C-alpha positions as CSV (number, residue, x, y, z in Angstrom):
1,X,-9.8,-24.5,0.7
2,X,-8.4,-21.3,-0.7
3,X,-7.9,-18.6,2.0
4,X,-6.5,-15.8,-0.2
5,X,-6.8,-14.7,-3.8
6,X,-3.8,-13.3,-5.7
7,X,-5.3,-11.4,-8.6
8,X,-2.2,-10.8,-10.7
9,X,1.3,-12.3,-10.5
10,X,2.7,-8.7,-10.1
11,X,0.6,-8.1,-7.0
12,X,2.3,-7.6,-3.6
13,X,-1.1,-8.1,-1.7
14,X,-3.8,-10.7,-1.8
15,X,-7.5,-10.6,-1.0
16,X,-8.6,-12.7,2.0
17,X,-11.4,-15.1,1.2
18,X,-11.9,-16.0,4.9
19,X,-11.4,-14.2,8.2
20,X,-7.7,-14.8,9.2
21,X,-6.5,-14.8,12.8
22,X,-3.1,-13.9,14.3
23,X,-0.8,-16.9,13.9
24,X,-2.8,-18.6,11.1
25,X,-0.6,-19.9,8.3
26,X,-1.7,-19.6,4.7
27,X,-0.1,-22.2,2.4
28,X,-1.1,-22.1,-1.2
29,X,0.1,-21.1,-4.6
30,X,3.7,-22.0,-3.6
31,X,3.7,-19.4,-0.8
32,X,3.6,-19.7,2.9
33,X,2.4,-16.6,4.9
34,X,2.1,-16.4,8.7
35,X,-0.7,-14.0,9.6
36,X,0.4,-11.1,11.8
37,X,-2.9,-9.3,12.5
38,X,-6.5,-10.3,12.5
39,X,-7.7,-9.7,8.9
40,X,-11.4,-9.8,8.0
41,X,-12.6,-11.5,4.8
42,X,-12.4,-9.1,1.9
43,X,-9.5,-7.2,3.3
44,X,-5.9,-7.5,2.0
45,X,-2.8,-9.2,3.3
46,X,0.8,-8.4,2.3
47,X,2.4,-11.2,0.3
48,X,5.7,-9.4,0.0
49,X,7.6,-6.8,2.1
50,X,6.4,-3.4,1.2
51,X,8.7,-0.5,2.3
52,X,7.4,2.9,3.3
53,X,6.5,4.9,0.1
54,X,6.6,1.7,-2.1
55,X,3.7,1.1,-4.3
56,X,0.9,-1.2,-3.3
57,X,0.1,-3.4,-6.3
58,X,-3.4,-5.0,-6.9
59,X,-4.7,-6.3,-10.3
60,X,-1.1,-5.7,-11.5
61,X,-1.5,-1.9,-11.0
62,X,-0.4,0.5,-8.4
63,X,-3.4,1.4,-6.3
64,X,-1.5,3.4,-3.7
65,X,1.6,3.6,-1.5
66,X,2.6,2.5,1.9
67,X,2.7,5.2,4.6
68,X,4.6,2.8,6.9
69,X,6.6,-0.4,6.4
70,X,4.3,-3.4,5.8
71,X,5.6,-6.9,6.7
72,X,4.6,-10.1,4.9
73,X,1.4,-11.3,6.6
74,X,0.3,-7.9,7.8
75,X,-3.1,-6.4,7.2
76,X,-3.0,-3.9,4.4
77,X,-5.7,-1.2,4.9
78,X,-6.2,2.5,5.5
79,X,-3.9,2.5,8.5
80,X,-0.8,1.8,6.4
81,X,-1.6,2.8,2.8
82,X,-2.8,5.9,1.0
83,X,-4.6,5.5,-2.3
84,X,-2.9,7.4,-5.2
85,X,-6.2,9.1,-6.1
86,X,-6.5,10.5,-2.6
87,X,-2.9,11.5,-2.5
88,X,-3.0,13.4,-5.8
89,X,-6.4,15.0,-4.9
90,X,-4.8,16.5,-1.8
91,X,-1.8,17.9,-3.6
């Protein structure tokens, strides 16, 4: 059973297809990710290390940037990213 969906090979995040719990391991598509936070279905998980200010890539496109470092397996959501549309609208 697939637990995550990687939408584009350039993405550094994946969409969770199921609720993931701390300590779960996702092994599919030649990757292995240990889940660091509880992540609800439909939310995103980091598949690569994302440094502060690095782009968050979904559908092969930059959708925002990290406002804090994000580790592989960490929940990617409003607490650690800022969408580029919001960022540019506030400038």
